[in-house]
C-alpha positions as CSV (number, residue, x, y, z in Angstrom):
1,M,84.7,54.0,110.3
2,Q,85.0,51.8,107.0
3,E,88.4,52.2,105.1
4,R,88.3,52.3,101.4
5,P,90.8,50.4,99.4
6,E,93.8,52.5,98.2
7,Q,93.5,53.4,94.4
8,P,96.2,54.7,92.5
9,P,95.7,58.3,91.1
10,L,94.2,58.6,87.7
11,D,96.6,59.4,84.9
12,N,95.0,62.1,82.9
13,P,96.1,61.6,79.2
14,L,96.4,65.3,78.7
15,R,99.5,65.3,80.8
16,H,101.2,63.6,77.9
17,L,100.4,65.7,74.9
18,T,103.2,66.9,72.9
19,P,103.4,70.6,72.5
20,A,101.9,70.5,69.0
21,Q,99.0,68.3,70.3
22,F,98.4,70.7,73.1
23,M,98.3,73.8,70.7
24,A,96.0,71.9,68.4
25,L,93.5,71.6,71.5
26,G,93.7,75.5,71.8
27,G,96.7,75.5,74.3
28,N,97.7,79.1,72.8
29,A,94.3,80.3,74.1
30,V,94.5,79.0,77.8
31,V,96.5,80.4,80.7
32,Y,96.7,79.0,84.3
33,V,96.6,81.2,87.2
34,R,98.5,80.0,90.4
35,S,99.4,81.5,93.8
36,V,103.0,81.1,94.3
37,S,105.7,82.2,96.9
38,A,108.4,84.9,96.4
39,D,110.9,82.2,96.6
40,K,109.2,80.4,93.6
41,V,109.2,83.5,91.4
42,A,112.7,84.2,92.1
43,E,113.5,80.8,90.9
44,F,112.5,81.3,87.3
45,M,112.8,85.2,87.2
46,D,116.6,86.3,87.7
47,E,115.9,89.9,87.9
48,A,112.7,89.9,89.9
49,E,112.3,92.9,92.3
50,L,110.2,91.4,94.9
51,T,108.6,93.4,97.8
52,G,108.4,92.0,101.4
53,Q,105.1,90.2,100.2
54,S,105.0,86.5,100.7
55,D,102.6,85.5,97.9
56,Y,102.3,86.3,94.3
57,Q,100.0,85.5,91.4
58,I,101.6,84.1,88.3
59,V,99.9,83.7,84.9
60,I,101.2,80.9,82.8
61,A,100.8,80.1,79.2
62,G,99.6,76.8,78.1
63,D,103.0,76.1,76.9
64,G,104.4,76.6,80.5
65,S,105.9,80.1,79.8
66,P,105.3,82.9,82.3
67,L,103.2,85.7,81.1
68,L,102.6,87.8,84.2
69,V,103.6,87.9,87.9
70,A,101.3,90.3,90.0
71,D,101.0,91.1,93.6
72,S,97.2,90.6,93.7
73,P,94.4,88.7,92.1
74,E,92.7,92.0,91.2
75,A,95.8,92.9,89.1
76,V,95.5,89.5,87.4
77,E,91.9,90.0,86.7
78,D,92.7,93.4,85.2
79,W,95.4,92.1,83.0
80,L,93.2,89.2,81.9
81,A,90.3,91.6,81.1
82,E,92.3,93.2,78.2
83,R,93.1,89.7,76.7
84,N,91.1,86.9,75.1
85,Y,92.4,83.9,77.2
86,G,90.4,80.9,78.8
87,V,91.6,80.6,82.5
88,A,92.2,77.5,84.4
89,T,93.0,78.0,88.1
90,V,95.7,75.7,89.4
91,H,95.1,74.5,93.3
């Protein structure tokens, strides 16, 4: 098997935008959906009442503020259906 030379990961310039630059690109209309563990949810939500479930779905605004924590992808879909956001899934 032929080995490929190691290449540094590409540094996307979008990672270095100021909040004002991001909003000018439509950052206030984009949300990110990510699956997170209950432990991660508890880190940023002091009063989170979590069930015994291990994974949750979180919707995060383009500026990084959490908008919704849900217990299923279907709950996120229902919530987003009532709003006018572009969605990016974070893997």
